[in-house]
C-alpha positions in Angstrom: -129.5 -91.5 56.8 -127.1 -94.1 58.2 -124.1 -92.2 60.4 -121.6 -94.9 60.6 -121.4 -95.5 56.3 -120.9 -91.7 55.6 -118.2 -91.1 58.5 -116.5 -94.9 57.4 -116.5 -93.2 54.0 -115.3 -90.5 55.2 -112.0 -91.0 56.7 -111.6 -94.3 54.0 -111.3 -91.3 51.5 -109.1 -89.4 53.4 -107.3 -92.0 54.2 -107.0 -92.8 50.3 -106.5 -89.6 49.1 -103.4 -89.1 52.0 -101.8 -92.4 50.7 -101.8 -91.7 47.6 -100.3 -88.6 47.7 -98.2 -89.8 50.4 -97.1 -92.8 47.4 -97.1 -90.5 44.4 -94.0 -88.3 46.6 -92.1 -90.7 47.4 -89.2 -92.7 46.6 -88.8 -96.4 45.3 -87.5 -97.2 48.8 -90.2 -96.0 51.2 -93.1 -96.5 48.8 -93.3 -100.6 50.2 -92.6 -98.9 53.4 -95.7 -96.4 53.5 -97.7 -99.0 51.6 -97.3 -101.7 54.5 -98.1 -98.5 56.8 -101.4 -97.1 54.6 -102.9 -101.2 54.7 -102.3 -101.7 59.0 -103.6 -97.6 59.0 -107.0 -98.3 57.3 -107.8 -101.8 59.2 -106.9 -99.5 62.3 -109.4 -97.0 61.4 -111.6 -99.9 60.4 -112.0 -100.8 63.7 -111.7 -97.8 65.6 -115.0 -96.9 63.1 -117.3 -100.6 64.1 -116.6 -99.5 67.7 -117.7 -96.8 67.7 -120.7 -98.0 65.8 -121.3 -100.7 68.4 -121.1 -97.9 71.4 -123.2 -96.0 69.7 -126.3 -99.0 69.7 
């Protein structure tokens, strides 16, 4: 079993769920800001997971 893939999937799923909730409850002007911040957050989570995976090897 690949722990890295499971953890990365859980992190992306949690981020996507949170982003979906925030976007659905936000006003129109807040939606564009949230989308940009969400993209940055997803990239940051991916970088952290890659760093953790490299550390574990």
